[in-house]
PDB file of the backbone (N, CA, C, O) and the ligand in Angstrom, with CONECT records:
HET     ZN  A 101       1
ATOM      1  N   MET A   1      40.401 217.163  51.649  1.00  0.00           N
ATOM      2  CA  MET A   1      40.360 217.230  53.128  1.00  0.00           C
ATOM      3  C   MET A   1      39.290 216.275  53.668  1.00  0.00           C
ATOM      4  O   MET A   1      38.160 216.255  53.180  1.00  0.00           O
ATOM      5  N   THR A   2      39.653 215.508  54.653  1.00  0.00           N
ATOM      6  CA  THR A   2      38.681 214.581  55.247  1.00  0.00           C
ATOM      7  C   THR A   2      37.730 215.344  56.161  1.00  0.00           C
ATOM      8  O   THR A   2      38.100 216.394  56.688  1.00  0.00           O
ATOM      9  N   PRO A   3      36.517 214.842  56.359  1.00  0.00           N
ATOM     10  CA  PRO A   3      35.534 215.540  57.217  1.00  0.00           C
ATOM     11  C   PRO A   3      36.045 215.748  58.643  1.00  0.00           C
ATOM     12  O   PRO A   3      35.735 216.756  59.278  1.00  0.00           O
ATOM     13  N   LEU A   4      36.833 214.785  59.145  1.00  0.00           N
ATOM     14  CA  LEU A   4      37.334 214.865  60.525  1.00  0.00           C
ATOM     15  C   LEU A   4      38.247 216.063  60.699  1.00  0.00           C
ATOM     16  O   LEU A   4      38.115 216.817  61.662  1.00  0.00           O
ATOM     17  N   ILE A   5      39.192 216.243  59.748  1.00  0.00           N
ATOM     18  CA  ILE A   5      40.129 217.359  59.828  1.00  0.00           C
ATOM     19  C   ILE A   5      39.383 218.671  59.646  1.00  0.00           C
ATOM     20  O   ILE A   5      39.684 219.666  60.306  1.00  0.00           O
ATOM     21  N   ALA A   6      38.396 218.666  58.734  1.00  0.00           N
ATOM     22  CA  ALA A   6      37.607 219.866  58.486  1.00  0.00           C
ATOM     23  C   ALA A   6      36.854 220.270  59.741  1.00  0.00           C
ATOM     24  O   ALA A   6      36.740 221.458  60.043  1.00  0.00           O
ATOM     25  N   ALA A   7      36.333 219.279  60.484  1.00  0.00           N
ATOM     26  CA  ALA A   7      35.601 219.563  61.710  1.00  0.00           C
ATOM     27  C   ALA A   7      36.554 220.099  62.777  1.00  0.00           C
ATOM     28  O   ALA A   7      36.188 220.980  63.555  1.00  0.00           O
ATOM     29  N   ALA A   8      37.781 219.563  62.812  1.00  0.00           N
ATOM     30  CA  ALA A   8      38.750 220.005  63.806  1.00  0.00           C
ATOM     31  C   ALA A   8      39.196 221.429  63.501  1.00  0.00           C
ATOM     32  O   ALA A   8      39.439 222.220  64.412  1.00  0.00           O
ATOM     33  N   ASN A   9      39.300 221.750  62.214  1.00  0.00           N
ATOM     34  CA  ASN A   9      39.725 223.085  61.826  1.00  0.00           C
ATOM     35  C   ASN A   9      38.654 224.126  62.120  1.00  0.00           C
ATOM     36  O   ASN A   9      38.972 225.266  62.456  1.00  0.00           O
ATOM     37  N   GLY A  10      37.392 223.744  61.997  1.00  0.00           N
ATOM     38  CA  GLY A  10      36.310 224.695  62.168  1.00  0.00           C
ATOM     39  C   GLY A  10      36.274 225.652  60.997  1.00  0.00           C
ATOM     40  O   GLY A  10      36.548 225.266  59.860  1.00  0.00           O
ATOM     41  N   ALA A  11      35.938 226.897  61.272  1.00  0.00           N
ATOM     42  CA  ALA A  11      35.824 227.880  60.201  1.00  0.00           C
ATOM     43  C   ALA A  11      37.143 228.612  59.972  1.00  0.00           C
ATOM     44  O   ALA A  11      37.391 229.120  58.878  1.00  0.00           O
ATOM     45  N   GLY A  12      37.992 228.668  61.002  1.00  0.00           N
ATOM     46  CA  GLY A  12      39.225 229.451  60.924  1.00  0.00           C
ATOM     47  C   GLY A  12      40.303 228.749  60.130  1.00  0.00           C
ATOM     48  O   GLY A  12      40.085 227.653  59.613  1.00  0.00           O
ATOM     49  N   PRO A  13      41.475 229.375  60.027  1.00  0.00           N
ATOM     50  CA  PRO A  13      42.604 228.758  59.321  1.00  0.00           C
ATOM     51  C   PRO A  13      43.164 227.571  60.099  1.00  0.00           C
ATOM     52  O   PRO A  13      42.883 227.414  61.287  1.00  0.00           O
ATOM     53  N   GLY A  14      43.963 226.730  59.421  1.00  0.00           N
ATOM     54  CA  GLY A  14      44.419 225.490  60.019  1.00  0.00           C
ATOM     55  C   GLY A  14      45.633 225.632  60.918  1.00  0.00           C
ATOM     56  O   GLY A  14      46.052 224.650  61.532  1.00  0.00           O
ATOM     57  N   THR A  15      46.210 226.819  61.017  1.00  0.00           N
ATOM     58  CA  THR A  15      47.460 226.975  61.780  1.00  0.00           C
ATOM     59  C   THR A  15      47.317 226.620  63.259  1.00  0.00           C
ATOM     60  O   THR A  15      48.174 225.907  63.780  1.00  0.00           O
ATOM     61  N   PRO A  16      46.271 227.085  63.968  1.00  0.00           N
ATOM     62  CA  PRO A  16      46.154 226.708  65.399  1.00  0.00           C
ATOM     63  C   PRO A  16      46.047 225.211  65.591  1.00  0.00           C
ATOM     64  O   PRO A  16      46.578 224.667  66.559  1.00  0.00           O
ATOM     65  N   THR A  17      45.365 224.541  64.680  1.00  0.00           N
ATOM     66  CA  THR A  17      45.241 223.086  64.756  1.00  0.00           C
ATOM     67  C   THR A  17      46.601 222.432  64.612  1.00  0.00           C
ATOM     68  O   THR A  17      46.908 221.459  65.301  1.00  0.00           O
ATOM     69  N   LEU A  18      47.426 222.976  63.703  1.00  0.00           N
ATOM     70  CA  LEU A  18      48.771 222.425  63.494  1.00  0.00           C
ATOM     71  C   LEU A  18      49.604 222.586  64.760  1.00  0.00           C
ATOM     72  O   LEU A  18      50.331 221.674  65.152  1.00  0.00           O
ATOM     73  N   ILE A  19      49.495 223.757  65.399  1.00  0.00           N
ATOM     74  CA  ILE A  19      50.243 224.004  66.641  1.00  0.00           C
ATOM     75  C   ILE A  19      49.783 223.029  67.720  1.00  0.00           C
ATOM     76  O   ILE A  19      50.594 222.462  68.452  1.00  0.00           O
ATOM     77  N   LEU A  20      48.457 222.845  67.802  1.00  0.00           N
ATOM     78  CA  LEU A  20      47.882 221.927  68.789  1.00  0.00           C
ATOM     79  C   LEU A  20      48.383 220.506  68.550  1.00  0.00           C
ATOM     80  O   LEU A  20      48.733 219.789  69.488  1.00  0.00           O
ATOM     81  N   LEU A  21      48.411 220.113  67.272  1.00  0.00           N
ATOM     82  CA  LEU A  21      48.880 218.765  66.932  1.00  0.00           C
ATOM     83  C   LEU A  21      50.359 218.613  67.305  1.00  0.00           C
ATOM     84  O   LEU A  21      50.773 217.575  67.822  1.00  0.00           O
ATOM     85  N   GLY A  22      51.145 219.656  67.038  1.00  0.00           N
ATOM     86  CA  GLY A  22      52.567 219.634  67.396  1.00  0.00           C
ATOM     87  C   GLY A  22      52.749 219.517  68.892  1.00  0.00           C
ATOM     88  O   GLY A  22      53.607 218.776  69.373  1.00  0.00           O
ATOM     89  N   LEU A  23      51.928 220.261  69.628  1.00  0.00           N
ATOM     90  CA  LEU A  23      51.979 220.231  71.094  1.00  0.00           C
ATOM     91  C   LEU A  23      51.618 218.841  71.606  1.00  0.00           C
ATOM     92  O   LEU A  23      52.262 218.308  72.509  1.00  0.00           O
ATOM     93  N   LEU A  24      50.570 218.264  71.006  1.00  0.00           N
ATOM     94  CA  LEU A  24      50.133 216.919  71.384  1.00  0.00           C
ATOM     95  C   LEU A  24      51.249 215.907  71.129  1.00  0.00           C
ATOM     96  O   LEU A  24      51.505 215.026  71.951  1.00  0.00           O
ATOM     97  N   ALA A  25      51.912 216.048  69.970  1.00  0.00           N
ATOM     98  CA  ALA A  25      53.009 215.135  69.643  1.00  0.00           C
ATOM     99  C   ALA A  25      54.140 215.286  70.645  1.00  0.00           C
ATOM    100  O   ALA A  25      54.745 214.298  71.061  1.00  0.00           O
ATOM    101  N   ALA A  26      54.429 216.536  71.035  1.00  0.00           N
ATOM    102  CA  ALA A  26      55.507 216.793  71.994  1.00  0.00           C
ATOM    103  C   ALA A  26      55.167 216.182  73.351  1.00  0.00           C
ATOM    104  O   ALA A  26      56.019 215.570  73.995  1.00  0.00           O
ATOM    105  N   VAL A  27      53.909 216.352  73.782  1.00  0.00           N
ATOM    106  CA  VAL A  27      53.476 215.787  75.066  1.00  0.00           C
ATOM    107  C   VAL A  27      53.536 214.266  75.011  1.00  0.00           C
ATOM    108  O   VAL A  27      53.966 213.611  75.960  1.00  0.00           O
ATOM    109  N   GLY A  28      53.095 213.713  73.877  1.00  0.00           N
ATOM    110  CA  GLY A  28      53.145 212.263  73.710  1.00  0.00           C
ATOM    111  C   GLY A  28      54.571 211.752  73.758  1.00  0.00           C
ATOM    112  O   GLY A  28      54.847 210.713  74.358  1.00  0.00           O
ATOM    113  N   TYR A  29      55.480 212.487  73.121  1.00  0.00           N
ATOM    114  CA  TYR A  29      56.901 212.103  73.128  1.00  0.00           C
ATOM    115  C   TYR A  29      57.452 212.161  74.544  1.00  0.00           C
ATOM    116  O   TYR A  29      58.208 211.281  74.954  1.00  0.00           O
ATOM    117  N   LEU A  30      57.076 213.200  75.300  1.00  0.00           N
ATOM    118  CA  LEU A  30      57.540 213.332  76.685  1.00  0.00           C
ATOM    119  C   LEU A  30      57.049 212.167  77.535  1.00  0.00           C
ATOM    120  O   LEU A  30      57.812 211.593  78.312  1.00  0.00           O
ATOM    121  N   ILE A  31      55.768 211.820  77.383  1.00  0.00           N
ATOM    122  CA  ILE A  31      55.203 210.694  78.141  1.00  0.00           C
ATOM    123  C   ILE A  31      55.942 209.411  77.774  1.00  0.00           C
ATOM    124  O   ILE A  31      56.251 208.588  78.635  1.00  0.00           O
ATOM    125  N   HIS A  32      56.220 209.257  76.476  1.00  0.00           N
ATOM    126  CA  HIS A  32      56.947 208.078  76.003  1.00  0.00           C
ATOM    127  C   HIS A  32      58.325 208.017  76.649  1.00  0.00           C
ATOM    128  O   HIS A  32      58.806 206.938  76.993  1.00  0.00           O
ATOM    129  N   CYS A  33      58.964 209.181  76.815  1.00  0.00           N
ATOM    130  CA  CYS A  33      60.304 209.232  77.408  1.00  0.00           C
ATOM    131  C   CYS A  33      60.250 208.992  78.913  1.00  0.00           C
ATOM    132  O   CYS A  33      61.236 208.561  79.510  1.00  0.00           O
ATOM    133  N   VAL A  34      59.090 209.272  79.533  1.00  0.00           N
ATOM    134  CA  VAL A  34      58.952 208.992  80.961  1.00  0.00           C
ATOM    135  C   VAL A  34      58.852 207.483  81.178  1.00  0.00           C
ATOM    136  O   VAL A  34      59.413 206.941  82.131  1.00  0.00           O
ATOM    137  N   ILE A  35      58.128 206.814  80.277  1.00  0.00           N
ATOM    138  CA  ILE A  35      57.942 205.363  80.395  1.00  0.00           C
ATOM    139  C   ILE A  35      59.202 204.633  79.937  1.00  0.00           C
ATOM    140  O   ILE A  35      59.636 203.669  80.568  1.00  0.00           O
ATOM    141  N   TRP A  36      59.786 205.102  78.830  1.00  0.00           N
ATOM    142  CA  TRP A  36      60.992 204.474  78.274  1.00  0.00           C
ATOM    143  C   TRP A  36      62.127 205.503  78.271  1.00  0.00           C
ATOM    144  O   TRP A  36      62.379 206.133  77.244  1.00  0.00           O
ATOM    145  N   PRO A  37      62.808 205.681  79.393  1.00  0.00           N
ATOM    146  CA  PRO A  37      63.770 206.775  79.486  1.00  0.00           C
ATOM    147  C   PRO A  37      65.074 206.547  78.718  1.00  0.00           C
ATOM    148  O   PRO A  37      65.798 207.504  78.444  1.00  0.00           O
ATOM    149  N   TYR A  38      65.376 205.326  78.375  1.00  0.00           N
ATOM    150  CA  TYR A  38      66.688 205.046  77.792  1.00  0.00           C
ATOM    151  C   TYR A  38      66.585 204.593  76.347  1.00  0.00           C
ATOM    152  O   TYR A  38      65.586 204.017  75.917  1.00  0.00           O
ATOM    153  N   ARG A  39      67.656 204.874  75.613  1.00  0.00           N
ATOM    154  CA  ARG A  39      67.802 204.320  74.276  1.00  0.00           C
ATOM    155  C   ARG A  39      69.182 203.684  74.210  1.00  0.00           C
ATOM    156  O   ARG A  39      70.043 203.962  75.044  1.00  0.00           O
ATOM    157  N   ALA A  40      69.389 202.828  73.212  1.00  0.00           N
ATOM    158  CA  ALA A  40      70.676 202.155  73.088  1.00  0.00           C
ATOM    159  C   ALA A  40      71.767 203.171  72.803  1.00  0.00           C
ATOM    160  O   ALA A  40      71.572 204.114  72.035  1.00  0.00           O
ATOM    161  N   CYS A  41      72.916 202.968  73.429  1.00  0.00           N
ATOM    162  CA  CYS A  41      74.058 203.859  73.221  1.00  0.00           C
ATOM    163  C   CYS A  41      74.438 203.842  71.746  1.00  0.00           C
ATOM    164  O   CYS A  41      74.486 202.791  71.107  1.00  0.00           O
ATOM    165  N   ARG A  42      74.712 205.054  71.216  1.00  0.00           N
ATOM    166  CA  ARG A  42      74.976 205.160  69.788  1.00  0.00           C
ATOM    167  C   ARG A  42      76.345 204.578  69.447  1.00  0.00           C
ATOM    168  O   ARG A  42      76.562 204.095  68.336  1.00  0.00           O
ATOM    169  N   LYS A  43      77.267 204.629  70.410  1.00  0.00           N
ATOM    170  CA  LYS A  43      78.637 204.223  70.110  1.00  0.00           C
ATOM    171  C   LYS A  43      78.791 202.703  70.115  1.00  0.00           C
ATOM    172  O   LYS A  43      79.446 202.141  69.236  1.00  0.00           O
ATOM    173  N   CYS A  44      78.190 202.037  71.102  1.00  0.00           N
ATOM    174  CA  CYS A  44      78.362 200.589  71.206  1.00  0.00           C
ATOM    175  C   CYS A  44      77.098 199.836  70.792  1.00  0.00           C
ATOM    176  O   CYS A  44      77.076 198.605  70.821  1.00  0.00           O
ATOM    177  N   GLY A  45      76.050 200.561  70.407  1.00  0.00           N
ATOM    178  CA  GLY A  45      74.821 199.931  69.943  1.00  0.00           C
ATOM    179  C   GLY A  45      74.080 199.178  71.032  1.00  0.00           C
ATOM    180  O   GLY A  45      73.352 198.229  70.742  1.00  0.00           O
ATOM    181  N   GLY A  46      74.252 199.587  72.281  1.00  0.00           N
ATOM    182  CA  GLY A  46      73.530 198.963  73.386  1.00  0.00           C
ATOM    183  C   GLY A  46      74.258 197.790  74.007  1.00  0.00           C
ATOM    184  O   GLY A  46      73.769 197.206  74.974  1.00  0.00           O
ATOM    185  N   ALA A  47      75.430 197.425  73.469  1.00  0.00           N
ATOM    186  CA  ALA A  47      76.182 196.297  74.018  1.00  0.00           C
ATOM    187  C   ALA A  47      76.897 196.701  75.310  1.00  0.00           C
ATOM    188  O   ALA A  47      77.056 195.877  76.211  1.00  0.00           O
ATOM    189  N   GLY A  48      77.323 197.942  75.406  1.00  0.00           N
ATOM    190  CA  GLY A  48      77.997 198.421  76.623  1.00  0.00           C
ATOM    191  C   GLY A  48      79.479 198.151  76.629  1.00  0.00           C
ATOM    192  O   GLY A  48      80.191 198.646  77.503  1.00  0.00           O
ATOM    193  N   ARG A  49      79.960 197.383  75.681  1.00  0.00           N
ATOM    194  CA  ARG A  49      81.389 197.079  75.645  1.00  0.00           C
ATOM    195  C   ARG A  49      81.843 196.761  74.228  1.00  0.00           C
ATOM    196  O   ARG A  49      81.047 196.461  73.339  1.00  0.00           O
ATOM    197  N   PHE A  50      83.146 196.839  74.061  1.00  0.00           N
ATOM    198  CA  PHE A  50      83.759 196.517  72.772  1.00  0.00           C
ATOM    199  C   PHE A  50      84.654 195.312  72.943  1.00  0.00           C
ATOM    200  O   PHE A  50      85.410 195.225  73.911  1.00  0.00           O
ATOM    201  N   ARG A  51      84.574 194.396  72.024  1.00  0.00           N
ATOM    202  CA  ARG A  51      85.433 193.215  72.079  1.00  0.00           C
ATOM    203  C   ARG A  51      86.718 193.493  71.323  1.00  0.00           C
ATOM    204  O   ARG A  51      86.732 194.209  70.322  1.00  0.00           O
ATOM    205  N   SER A  52      87.792 192.912  71.822  1.00  0.00           N
ATOM    206  CA  SER A  52      89.056 193.016  71.115  1.00  0.00           C
ATOM    207  C   SER A  52      89.012 192.085  69.905  1.00  0.00           C
ATOM    208  O   SER A  52      88.198 191.164  69.856  1.00  0.00           O
ATOM    209  N   PRO A  53      89.899 192.330  68.919  1.00  0.00           N
ATOM    210  CA  PRO A  53      89.890 191.463  67.731  1.00  0.00           C
ATOM    211  C   PRO A  53      90.071 189.985  68.069  1.00  0.00           C
ATOM    212  O   PRO A  53      89.570 189.126  67.344  1.00  0.00           O
ATOM    213  N   SER A  54      90.770 189.676  69.146  1.00  0.00           N
ATOM    214  CA  SER A  54      90.974 188.273  69.532  1.00  0.00           C
ATOM    215  C   SER A  54      89.676 187.646  70.040  1.00  0.00           C
ATOM    216  O   SER A  54      89.504 186.429  69.965  1.00  0.00           O
ATOM    217  N   GLY A  55      88.738 188.494  70.571  1.00  0.00           N
ATOM    218  CA  GLY A  55      87.471 187.976  71.064  1.00  0.00           C
ATOM    219  C   GLY A  55      87.532 187.556  72.518  1.00  0.00           C
ATOM    220  O   GLY A  55      86.504 187.215  73.104  1.00  0.00           O
ATOM    221  N   ARG A  56      88.720 187.571  73.116  1.00  0.00           N
ATOM    222  CA  ARG A  56      88.849 187.127  74.511  1.00  0.00           C
ATOM    223  C   ARG A  56      88.806 188.293  75.481  1.00  0.00           C
ATOM    224  O   ARG A  56      88.378 188.150  76.626  1.00  0.00           O
ATOM    225  N   ALA A  57      89.251 189.442  75.010  1.00  0.00           N
ATOM    226  CA  ALA A  57      89.277 190.613  75.895  1.00  0.00           C
ATOM    227  C   ALA A  57      88.214 191.602  75.455  1.00  0.00           C
ATOM    228  O   ALA A  57      87.794 191.614  74.298  1.00  0.00           O
ATOM    229  N   TRP A  58      87.790 192.429  76.395  1.00  0.00           N
ATOM    230  CA  TRP A  58      86.833 193.478  76.031  1.00  0.00           C
ATOM    231  C   TRP A  58      87.018 194.648  76.979  1.00  0.00           C
ATOM    232  O   TRP A  58      87.624 194.516  78.043  1.00  0.00           O
ATOM    233  N   ARG A  59      86.497 195.775  76.584  1.00  0.00           N
ATOM    234  CA  ARG A  59      86.545 196.965  77.429  1.00  0.00           C
ATOM    235  C   ARG A  59      85.187 197.623  77.421  1.00  0.00           C
ATOM    236  O   ARG A  59      84.408 197.477  76.478  1.00  0.00           O
ATOM    237  N   TYR A  60      84.914 198.356  78.493  1.00  0.00           N
ATOM    238  CA  TYR A  60      83.641 199.046  78.588  1.00  0.00           C
ATOM    239  C   TYR A  60      83.598 200.225  77.628  1.00  0.00           C
ATOM    240  O   TYR A  60      84.626 200.819  77.303  1.00  0.00           O
ATOM    241  N   CYS A  61      82.430 200.542  77.193  1.00  0.00           N
ATOM    242  CA  CYS A  61      82.235 201.704  76.327  1.00  0.00           C
ATOM    243  C   CYS A  61      82.448 202.969  77.151  1.00  0.00           C
ATOM    244  O   CYS A  61      81.947 203.083  78.270  1.00  0.00           O
ATOM    245  N   ASN A  62      83.195 203.918  76.589  1.00  0.00           N
ATOM    246  CA  ASN A  62      83.473 205.173  77.312  1.00  0.00           C
ATOM    247  C   ASN A  62      82.216 206.029  77.441  1.00  0.00           C
ATOM    248  O   ASN A  62      82.012 206.712  78.444  1.00  0.00           O
ATOM    249  N   ARG A  63      81.402 205.979  76.434  1.00  0.00           N
ATOM    250  CA  ARG A  63      80.281 206.911  76.358  1.00  0.00           C
ATOM    251  C   ARG A  63      79.195 206.582  77.395  1.00  0.00           C
ATOM    252  O   ARG A  63      78.656 207.480  78.042  1.00  0.00           O
ATOM    253  N   CYS A  64      78.882 205.296  77.544  1.00  0.00           N
ATOM    254  CA  CYS A  64      77.797 204.921  78.446  1.00  0.00           C
ATOM    255  C   CYS A  64      78.343 204.220  79.686  1.00  0.00           C
ATOM    256  O   CYS A  64      77.571 203.708  80.497  1.00  0.00           O
ATOM    257  N   THR A  65      79.677 204.191  79.842  1.00  0.00           N
ATOM    258  CA  THR A  65      80.358 203.536  80.963  1.00  0.00           C
ATOM    259  C   THR A  65      79.865 202.103  81.166  1.00  0.00           C
ATOM    260  O   THR A  65      79.700 201.649  82.299  1.00  0.00           O
ATOM    261  N   GLY A  66      79.635 201.405  80.070  1.00  0.00           N
ATOM    262  CA  GLY A  66      79.327 199.981  80.142  1.00  0.00           C
ATOM    263  C   GLY A  66      77.871 199.648  80.354  1.00  0.00           C
ATOM    264  O   GLY A  66      77.511 198.473  80.420  1.00  0.00           O
ATOM    265  N   ARG A  67      77.019 200.660  80.463  1.00  0.00           N
ATOM    266  CA  ARG A  67      75.604 200.373  80.695  1.00  0.00           C
ATOM    267  C   ARG A  67      74.878 200.039  79.397  1.00  0.00           C
ATOM    268  O   ARG A  67      73.864 199.341  79.400  1.00  0.00           O
ATOM    269  N   GLY A  68      75.404 200.542  78.300  1.00  0.00           N
ATOM    270  CA  GLY A  68      74.768 200.282  77.007  1.00  0.00           C
ATOM    271  C   GLY A  68      73.535 201.121  76.784  1.00  0.00           C
ATOM    272  O   GLY A  68      72.839 200.961  75.782  1.00  0.00           O
ATOM    273  N   ALA A  69      73.257 202.022  77.721  1.00  0.00           N
ATOM    274  CA  ALA A  69      72.046 202.830  77.626  1.00  0.00           C
ATOM    275  C   ALA A  69      72.399 204.309  77.713  1.00  0.00           C
ATOM    276  O   ALA A  69      73.364 204.698  78.371  1.00  0.00           O
ATOM    277  N   GLN A  70      71.620 205.098  77.054  1.00  0.00           N
ATOM    278  CA  GLN A  70      71.767 206.542  77.130  1.00  0.00           C
ATOM    279  C   GLN A  70      70.413 207.152  77.442  1.00  0.00           C
ATOM    280  O   GLN A  70      69.383 206.708  76.935  1.00  0.00           O
ATOM    281  N   LEU A  71      70.429 208.174  78.284  1.00  0.00           N
ATOM    282  CA  LEU A  71      69.188 208.862  78.617  1.00  0.00           C
ATOM    283  C   LEU A  71      68.703 209.639  77.396  1.00  0.00           C
ATOM    284  O   LEU A  71      69.487 210.311  76.726  1.00  0.00           O
ATOM    285  N   ARG A  72      67.426 209.543  77.118  1.00  0.00           N
ATOM    286  CA  ARG A  72      66.883 210.232  75.949  1.00  0.00           C
ATOM    287  C   ARG A  72      66.708 211.719  76.244  1.00  0.00           C
ATOM    288  O   ARG A  72      66.583 212.136  77.396  1.00  0.00           O
ATOM    289  N   ILE A  73      66.702 212.503  75.169  1.00  0.00           N
ATOM    290  CA  ILE A  73      66.617 213.957  75.325  1.00  0.00           C
ATOM    291  C   ILE A  73      65.315 214.349  76.016  1.00  0.00           C
ATOM    292  O   ILE A  73      65.297 215.231  76.874  1.00  0.00           O
ATOM    293  N   GLY A  74      64.224 213.682  75.634  1.00  0.00           N
ATOM    294  CA  GLY A  74      62.918 214.000  76.208  1.00  0.00           C
ATOM    295  C   GLY A  74      62.890 213.765  77.710  1.00  0.00           C
ATOM    296  O   GLY A  74      62.224 214.493  78.445  1.00  0.00           O
ATOM    297  N   ARG A  75      63.616 212.744  78.166  1.00  0.00           N
ATOM    298  CA  ARG A  75      63.662 212.458  79.597  1.00  0.00           C
ATOM    299  C   ARG A  75      64.428 213.553  80.346  1.00  0.00           C
ATOM    300  O   ARG A  75      64.077 213.918  81.468  1.00  0.00           O
ATOM    301  N   ARG A  76      65.483 214.069  79.702  1.00  0.00           N
ATOM    302  CA  ARG A  76      66.235 215.176  80.317  1.00  0.00           C
ATOM    303  C   ARG A  76      65.347 216.397  80.457  1.00  0.00           C
ATOM    304  O   ARG A  76      65.376 217.087  81.476  1.00  0.00           O
ATOM    305  N   ILE A  77      64.549 216.662  79.415  1.00  0.00           N
ATOM    306  CA  ILE A  77      63.627 217.805  79.461  1.00  0.00           C
ATOM    307  C   ILE A  77      62.621 217.593  80.581  1.00  0.00           C
ATOM    308  O   ILE A  77      62.313 218.522  81.328  1.00  0.00           O
ATOM    309  N   TRP A  78      62.108 216.371  80.701  1.00  0.00           N
ATOM    310  CA  TRP A  78      61.118 216.033  81.727  1.00  0.00           C
ATOM    311  C   TRP A  78      61.713 216.236  83.121  1.00  0.00           C
ATOM    312  O   TRP A  78      61.057 216.795  84.000  1.00  0.00           O
ATOM    313  N   THR A  79      62.962 215.782  83.327  1.00  0.00           N
ATOM    314  CA  THR A  79      63.621 215.954  84.626  1.00  0.00           C
ATOM    315  C   THR A  79      63.765 217.429  84.952  1.00  0.00           C
ATOM    316  O   THR A  79      63.581 217.846  86.096  1.00  0.00           O
ATOM    317  N   ARG A  80      64.100 218.225  83.924  1.00  0.00           N
ATOM    318  CA  ARG A  80      64.243 219.666  84.142  1.00  0.00           C
ATOM    319  C   ARG A  80      62.912 220.288  84.525  1.00  0.00           C
ATOM    320  O   ARG A  80      62.855 221.135  85.417  1.00  0.00           O
ATOM    321  N   ILE A  81      61.834 219.874  83.854  1.00  0.00           N
ATOM    322  CA  ILE A  81      60.491 220.395  84.167  1.00  0.00           C
ATOM    323  C   ILE A  81      60.127 220.022  85.606  1.00  0.00           C
ATOM    324  O   ILE A  81      59.614 220.847  86.361  1.00  0.00           O
ATOM    325  N   LYS A  82      60.402 218.764  85.974  1.00  0.00           N
ATOM    326  CA  LYS A  82      60.081 218.286  87.324  1.00  0.00           C
ATOM    327  C   LYS A  82      60.868 219.058  88.379  1.00  0.00           C
ATOM    328  O   LYS A  82      60.322 219.466  89.404  1.00  0.00           O
ATOM    329  N   ASN A  83      62.172 219.253  88.107  1.00  0.00           N
ATOM    330  CA  ASN A  83      63.007 219.988  89.054  1.00  0.00           C
ATOM    331  C   ASN A  83      62.519 221.421  89.217  1.00  0.00           C
ATOM    332  O   ASN A  83      62.502 221.958  90.325  1.00  0.00           O
ATOM    333  N   ASN A  84      62.128 222.028  88.120  1.00  0.00           N
ATOM    334  CA  ASN A  84      61.607 223.393  88.174  1.00  0.00           C
ATOM    335  C   ASN A  84      60.349 223.452  89.017  1.00  0.00           C
ATOM    336  O   ASN A  84      60.169 224.384  89.800  1.00  0.00           O
ATOM    337  N   ALA A  85      59.465 222.454  88.864  1.00  0.00           N
ATOM    338  CA  ALA A  85      58.222 222.425  89.611  1.00  0.00           C
ATOM    339  C   ALA A  85      58.519 222.285  91.095  1.00  0.00           C
ATOM    340  O   ALA A  85      57.893 222.954  91.917  1.00  0.00           O
ATOM    341  N   ASN A  86      59.463 221.428  91.446  1.00  0.00           N
ATOM    342  CA  ASN A  86      59.845 221.256  92.849  1.00  0.00           C
ATOM    343  C   ASN A  86      60.446 222.547  93.395  1.00  0.00           C
ATOM    344  O   ASN A  86      60.189 222.945  94.531  1.00  0.00           O
ATOM    345  N   HIS A  87      61.259 223.191  92.549  1.00  0.00           N
ATOM    346  CA  HIS A  87      61.955 224.404  92.966  1.00  0.00           C
ATOM    347  C   HIS A  87      60.949 225.485  93.343  1.00  0.00           C
ATOM    348  O   HIS A  87      61.068 226.123  94.390  1.00  0.00           O
ATOM    349  N   THR A  88      59.954 225.685  92.478  1.00  0.00           N
ATOM    350  CA  THR A  88      58.985 226.755  92.730  1.00  0.00           C
ATOM    351  C   THR A  88      58.114 226.403  93.924  1.00  0.00           C
ATOM    352  O   THR A  88      57.694 227.292  94.665  1.00  0.00           O
ATOM    353  N   ARG A  89      57.833 225.104  94.126  1.00  0.00           N
ATOM    354  CA  ARG A  89      56.984 224.694  95.227  1.00  0.00           C
ATOM    355  C   ARG A  89      57.677 224.953  96.568  1.00  0.00           C
ATOM    356  O   ARG A  89      57.036 225.328  97.550  1.00  0.00           O
ATOM    357  N   LYS A  90      58.995 224.749  96.591  1.00  0.00           N
ATOM    358  CA  LYS A  90      59.729 224.947  97.832  1.00  0.00           C
ATOM    359  C   LYS A  90      59.703 226.402  98.285  1.00  0.00           C
ATOM    360  O   LYS A  90      59.693 226.693  99.481  1.00  0.00           O
ATOM    361  N   HIS A  91      59.691 227.314  97.309  1.00  0.00           N
ATOM    362  CA  HIS A  91      59.821 228.734  97.647  1.00  0.00           C
ATOM    363  C   HIS A  91      58.470 229.413  97.837  1.00  0.00           C
ATOM    364  O   HIS A  91      58.399 230.626  98.032  1.00  0.00           O
ATOM    365  N   ARG A  92      57.397 228.622  97.780  1.00  0.00           N
ATOM    366  CA  ARG A  92      56.098 229.273  97.959  1.00  0.00           C
ATOM    367  C   ARG A  92      55.513 228.971  99.319  1.00  0.00           C
ATOM    368  O   ARG A  92      54.421 229.439  99.640  1.00  0.00           O
TER     369      ARG A  92
HETATM  370 ZN    ZN A 101      78.061 202.670  74.820  1.00  0.00          ZN2+
END
């Protein structure tokens, strides 16, 4: 065990520290999703469209409707948290 982790753990067991670290990672992931809300569409790989075998024709991807981007799960969670906060504020 490194001195830094030992100091963070203190005298007690390491479980609360693990929970704290998990929480920190979750918050960091949420912040990351706020800054970078989109990821490349899994179906078209971010291209937004599929080319026909001839190469002259193409069609939009059904999944992302041609945008090539998909909203990340963390961003959806963030939007839900924000909406909840607005909701409670309106009723107070
Ligand atoms: Zn797509």
